[in-house]
Structure formats: structure tokens, C-alpha cells
C-alpha distance (Angstrom), angle and dihedral (degrees) to the residues before:
residue distance angle dihedral
M1 . . .
F2 3.78 . .
A3 3.81 131.4 .
F4 3.79 128.9 -143.2
P5 3.81 115.0 -103.2
T6 3.81 113.8 -97.1
Q7 3.81 88.4 -126.9
M8 3.80 122.3 32.6
L9 3.79 112.4 -132.0
K10 3.79 109.6 -107.5
V11 3.81 119.1 -108.9
F12 3.83 102.9 158.5
K13 3.79 118.7 77.5
D14 3.81 90.8 -147.4
E15 3.81 110.6 72.8
A16 3.83 93.8 -152.7
I17 3.82 91.0 55.2
Q18 3.81 90.2 47.2
Q19 3.80 91.6 52.6
Q20 3.80 93.2 48.2
F21 3.80 90.8 49.3
E22 3.80 92.0 50.4
K23 3.82 91.6 48.9
D24 3.82 100.9 45.0
G25 3.79 102.9 21.6
Y26 3.80 92.1 -122.8
V27 3.81 144.1 50.3
V28 3.82 133.0 -166.6
L29 3.81 118.4 -135.4
P30 3.84 137.8 164.3
F31 3.79 109.5 -96.3
Y32 3.83 126.1 156.5
T33 3.79 128.5 47.1
E34 3.82 120.8 -135.4
A35 3.81 89.7 -103.9
E36 3.81 92.0 51.7
M37 3.80 91.7 50.1
E38 3.80 91.0 50.1
E39 3.80 90.2 51.5
L40 3.80 91.2 49.0
N41 3.81 92.9 48.8
Q42 3.79 90.1 52.3
L43 3.80 90.1 48.2
Y44 3.80 91.9 51.0
Y45 3.81 94.9 50.5
R46 3.80 91.1 45.9
L47 3.81 95.1 50.4
H48 3.79 109.8 27.3
P49 3.83 115.6 97.7
K50 3.81 109.4 -120.4
S51 3.79 90.3 -142.2
E52 3.82 92.9 65.1
T53 3.81 111.7 92.0
G54 3.80 140.3 160.6
F55 3.80 115.4 35.6
F56 3.79 105.4 -10.1
P57 3.82 129.0 167.1
S58 3.79 115.5 -168.8
T59 3.82 87.5 -123.2
F60 3.84 87.1 68.8
S61 3.79 92.4 60.3
Q62 3.78 119.5 109.3
D63 3.82 87.4 -149.0
K64 3.80 104.0 94.9
N65 3.81 91.8 -170.0
Y66 3.82 89.0 60.4
R67 3.80 92.7 47.1
T68 3.79 92.9 46.9
E69 3.81 98.6 45.4
A70 3.80 93.4 44.6
D71 3.80 88.9 49.6
R72 3.81 94.1 49.3
E73 3.81 97.3 45.2
I74 3.80 97.4 42.4
R75 3.80 90.5 50.0
R76 3.81 89.9 49.5
I77 3.81 92.8 52.4
C78 3.81 91.4 44.7
D79 3.80 93.0 55.3
R80 3.82 94.0 86.8
P81 3.84 99.8 52.0
M82 3.80 93.2 36.9
E83 3.79 90.9 53.7
H84 3.80 87.9 52.3
Y85 3.82 95.2 56.0
L86 3.80 108.7 23.0
E87 3.80 142.9 61.3
N88 3.82 138.2 -174.1
I89 3.79 93.8 15.7
K90 3.78 139.7 122.0
T91 3.79 124.8 -142.6
V92 3.77 112.0 -134.7
L93 3.80 107.1 172.6
G94 3.78 143.9 18.9
A95 3.81 117.9 -170.1
F96 3.78 144.0 161.2
I97 3.80 121.0 -123.8
A98 3.80 112.2 -163.5
K99 3.78 131.4 -171.6
T100 3.77 114.4 -167.0
P101 3.82 115.3 -161.0
G102 3.78 114.7 -81.3
P103 3.79 145.6 70.3
E104 3.82 95.1 -77.7
S105 3.82 92.1 66.3
G106 3.81 97.2 79.0
M107 3.80 122.5 110.0
C108 3.80 120.6 -145.5
V109 3.81 127.1 -124.0
H110 3.80 106.9 -78.8
Q111 3.78 150.4 133.0
D112 3.80 118.7 -118.7
M113 3.79 117.8 -106.4
S114 3.79 119.9 -87.9
L115 3.80 111.4 -99.3
V116 3.82 103.3 166.9
D117 3.80 138.9 33.4
E118 3.82 97.8 -85.1
S119 3.79 92.8 -165.0
R120 3.83 83.9 76.3
Y121 3.80 110.5 12.2
T122 3.79 143.5 36.8
G123 3.79 128.0 -133.6
I124 3.82 112.4 -146.5
N125 3.81 133.7 -170.2
I126 3.80 125.3 -153.3
W127 3.81 104.1 -152.0
V128 3.81 113.1 -170.1
P129 3.83 125.8 175.4
L130 3.81 120.3 -146.7
C131 3.82 89.9 -149.5
D132 3.80 134.4 42.3
L133 3.79 110.2 -81.8
T134 3.79 127.2 -126.1
V135 3.78 135.0 164.8
Q136 3.80 86.5 -107.1
N137 3.82 95.4 59.9
G138 3.79 95.2 44.2
T139 3.78 108.3 -91.6
L140 3.79 122.2 -170.5
F141 3.82 118.5 -90.5
V142 3.82 119.0 -161.2
L143 3.80 138.4 -174.4
P144 3.82 105.2 -135.6
G145 3.78 113.7 -135.8
S146 3.80 95.0 14.4
H147 3.81 91.7 113.0
R148 3.79 92.4 78.2
Q149 3.80 102.9 38.7
F150 3.80 95.2 101.5
P151 3.80 134.6 -3.8
T152 3.79 100.7 -112.8
Y153 3.78 140.5 -177.5
R154 3.79 105.8 -140.4
G155 3.77 134.2 -163.1
S156 3.79 138.1 123.4
S157 3.82 90.9 -89.1
I158 3.83 95.6 49.7
P159 3.84 120.8 86.3
E160 3.81 112.5 -116.1
F161 3.79 118.7 -123.4
F162 3.83 90.8 -124.6
E163 3.81 94.4 47.9
K164 3.82 93.1 117.3
V165 3.82 92.4 53.4
N166 3.80 99.0 34.0
D167 3.81 95.5 125.8
A168 3.82 93.8 44.2
M169 3.80 91.1 49.0
I170 3.81 92.5 76.4
D171 3.81 90.7 69.9
Y172 3.82 90.7 62.7
L173 3.80 97.7 50.4
Q174 3.79 123.8 96.5
P175 3.81 128.1 -148.0
V176 3.79 121.0 -114.4
I177 3.81 103.2 -144.1
I178 3.80 107.9 -170.0
K179 3.80 139.3 156.2
A180 3.79 127.6 -107.8
G181 3.80 109.8 -76.2
E182 3.81 96.0 23.6
A183 3.79 115.8 119.5
V184 3.78 134.3 -138.1
F185 3.80 107.8 -152.6
F186 3.81 104.6 -162.6
D187 3.77 137.8 175.7
Q188 3.80 109.4 -115.3
S189 3.78 90.5 -126.6
I190 3.82 95.6 59.1
I191 3.81 114.3 111.0
H192 3.81 111.3 -114.7
F193 3.79 144.4 151.6
S194 3.80 141.6 173.4
P195 3.82 130.5 -142.9
P196 3.82 123.0 -132.2
N197 3.79 123.7 -74.1
Y198 3.82 108.0 -107.0
T199 3.77 98.6 173.3
N200 3.81 124.8 94.9
D201 3.81 94.3 -110.2
I202 3.78 134.3 76.6
R203 3.80 113.6 -106.0
I204 3.80 107.8 -139.3
V205 3.79 123.1 -169.1
T206 3.78 131.5 175.5
N207 3.77 117.0 -142.3
T208 3.79 120.9 -163.6
Y209 3.78 120.3 -173.0
F210 3.79 122.2 -153.9
T211 3.77 138.6 164.3
H212 3.79 140.2 174.2
K213 3.79 115.7 -48.8
E214 3.81 95.3 -115.1
A215 3.85 97.4 41.3
E216 3.80 120.2 118.7
F217 3.79 125.4 -148.2
R218 3.81 119.1 -100.2
T219 3.81 129.4 175.7
Y220 3.81 130.1 -176.8
F221 3.79 137.1 -144.7
Y222 3.80 132.3 -167.7
D223 3.78 122.4 -157.8
K224 3.80 102.7 -144.0
N225 3.82 89.9 -160.8
S226 3.79 90.1 61.7
A227 3.78 122.8 90.4
L228 3.81 91.3 -153.3
Q229 3.81 122.3 119.8
S230 3.78 90.7 -134.0
V231 3.79 144.9 83.6
E232 3.80 130.9 -142.6
E233 3.80 116.4 -110.2
F234 3.81 122.4 -146.5
E235 3.77 129.6 -163.3
Q236 3.82 111.0 -138.7
N237 3.78 133.1 -174.4
D238 3.80 124.8 -120.6
S239 3.82 92.7 -97.1
F240 3.81 91.7 59.6
M241 3.81 95.3 111.4
T242 3.80 94.2 56.7
D243 3.82 96.2 33.8
F244 3.82 97.3 49.0
E245 3.81 109.2 101.4
Q246 3.82 97.3 -175.0
F247 3.81 101.1 75.2
G248 3.80 92.1 87.7
A249 3.82 96.0 34.4
N250 3.81 137.7 21.7
I251 3.79 91.2 8.7
H252 3.82 91.4 154.7
D253 3.80 93.2 56.5
R254 3.79 125.8 96.4
P255 3.84 108.4 -82.9
K256 3.79 114.4 -91.6
V257 3.81 92.4 -156.0
G258 3.79 132.4 55.8
K259 3.79 135.3 44.4
S260 3.79 119.1 -76.9
L261 3.81 112.7 -124.7
G262 3.80 92.3 -172.0
M263 3.78 132.8 -111.1
V264 3.80 126.3 -31.2
D265 3.81 125.8 -164.9
Y266 3.80 117.3 -104.2
D267 3.79 127.7 176.0
F268 3.85 96.4 -158.4
P269 3.83 99.0 -132.6
S270 3.80 117.8 -143.1
I271 3.81 134.4 -171.1
N272 3.82 135.2 -160.9
S273 3.81 134.9 -151.8
E274 3.81 91.9 -86.2
Y275 3.80 89.6 59.4
L276 3.81 90.2 51.9
E277 3.79 92.1 51.8
K278 3.80 92.7 48.0
H279 3.81 99.8 46.2
F280 3.81 105.5 31.0
T281 3.80 140.4 43.7
R282 3.79 124.0 -120.7
T283 3.79 113.8 -116.8
H284 3.84 97.9 178.5
A285 3.78 87.6 -128.7
R286 3.80 93.6 158.3
Q287 3.80 90.9 63.3
L288 3.80 90.6 46.6
I289 3.81 89.6 53.8
A290 3.81 94.2 43.6
D291 3.81 90.2 52.5
A292 3.80 91.4 49.3
V293 3.81 101.1 50.1
P294 3.82 122.4 75.3
K295 3.79 118.1 -98.2
L296 3.79 113.6 -100.0
E297 3.77 95.4 -133.4
T298 3.83 92.1 59.9
E299 3.80 95.4 48.0
E300 3.80 102.4 90.2
T301 3.80 92.9 160.4
H302 3.82 95.7 67.7
S303 3.80 117.1 107.8
P304 3.84 117.0 -128.5
K305 3.81 89.3 -102.3
E306 3.80 91.9 50.8
K307 3.81 91.3 47.5
N308 3.80 91.0 54.1
I309 3.82 91.7 50.5
F310 3.80 91.4 43.5
Q311 3.81 92.2 49.9
R312 3.81 91.2 51.3
M313 3.81 89.1 51.5
L314 3.81 91.8 50.3
D315 3.79 91.4 46.2
L316 3.81 88.0 53.1
V317 3.80 96.7 51.5
R318 3.81 98.7 38.5
């Protein structure tokens, strides 16, 4: 089992920003210009398949040309603002994350998958909306400080440490309400989620992943049929995020790419409601979300499938 480094390697040029990031697990900073956002919007509408709806990152697409061109162009446009804020890093991925209107566009409470050896390095996302964010269009909610609760190996096959309190967790998250072109830089291990988009417009976000210049890619898999207190570690190359075909399908299966480095011990940490109460502050986020989404009984346009999904979402936040 690994331990976090006693001192996080610096990535921000500004020491005050670095300290805030280390404390909270995220920071909000200005990022895109109007011209850059216009270019990104045009890129999205040129590349994104019209058939893809709900919550849909470009990394989920089975069209490698889409994944690759979105990655290349988003990284190119991000070069200017990243150079302004960051040092000694490498950019690994640029992607779109779209939410079309409707109840299927929500994203559950989660931590992002491990992508580096977190005993030495930090994986960081730059999440930037191309429209002003509101609770109604599915803004990001985060749990400040949750990135350093436990050293965890994370992946779709690995149980999350908050699994037993997943539903209750929403009430401790806080919304990040930002303007178009502002960025949320967040540690991949911070707990976050976003409700569905219930406006009439697509919510488009770019997400750029970076890490320390010398970091190597690592991913992890847990065989749920095994009784072992361990996970399998895989070495991946820097093109993993665009090469990996399992994001949109078979994500729970053992990775079909990468080199296995064998098994590593893992104690599968777990928390209960008492731990939540002791370490975090209630924000009453579920009521905020329930007040923001339309009432089910007035939404006559929903299909039966949508109504079932919508009702589950309302049951979760009420």
C-alpha cells in the first residue's frame, strides 16, 4: 500500500495558488479568451457525432479520429493559458465533455481513475466550460479536501472508499459556479459529481489532463472474483487516453492495453456516515439540486425511460 508524498511536487508558478490547490484539491482561475472559446465551439460542432447524447466525453467515442483530433486541437489551444500558470509539466490529453439536455446527462459521485503513481506524482484536470455554469445546466460539485483522505487506487473495477455512503455524500458537496472560460483545476482524486442538464442548450466543457513532466502512466484493475487484498498495476504509454477503447464499452473488464506490472497490496479503505459528519461540512446540496430541476409532474414531454431516470435522480437528491 502506498502513502502520499510528504510534499506535493510543485506545478503552479504562483506559490499561493499551489498552496490553495494542495489544501482544497482544486482552484478556479481565468483560462480561455473569447476567441479561443469561439474556436473550441466551432471545433466541437464540426467533430462531435450528433447521435451521441446524454453525458458524453470524447474519450468515450469509438471514433478514434474524433478522439485524436479533439485531443490535438484542445491541447494546442490550451498551450497559452497553461504556459501562463504551470511549470515542469506535460499535457497528456485534451477532450470535450458534453451534456445534452435531459435526465441521462448526470454524472454520479466519483473520483477519477488513477493515472499516475500517486506516491510521487499528481494527476490534474483542467475543466473549462464554454458557457456560464448553473445548477440547472449541470455544474460541477466538489468535496474540498477529499483528495487527501486516503491513498487510493481508482478504476471502474475498484470499490470506492465512500461506497457505503455514496447517496449521503451529495449533501456534503458544493457547487462550483463559474463563467464561460474560467477553469477548475482539480486533483483527479477529489470527490465530485454533476447533476443533469435541464436547460435547452448543450453544456460543453473541455477537459485537459496534465501531470508532472517525469511521471509515467499507471492504471489499476481489481478482479472482484478474487479474495486477494490487492489490485493489478499496468504500465501505460502517454497515448493511453486516446488509444484506450474501453471507456465507452467494457470499462469494468481487465485492460486490453498496457503491460502488467503484477499485483500491489491494497487495503480497500471504507468510511461510514459518522466519518462524513466528523470530517466534512453539510452543504444541503441535494435540496439545492431539487429546487433547481423541473418538477416531474409538470414535464409531460419526458419519455417513460426518461421519467424513470429523472425520478431516480429526484429520489437521490430529496
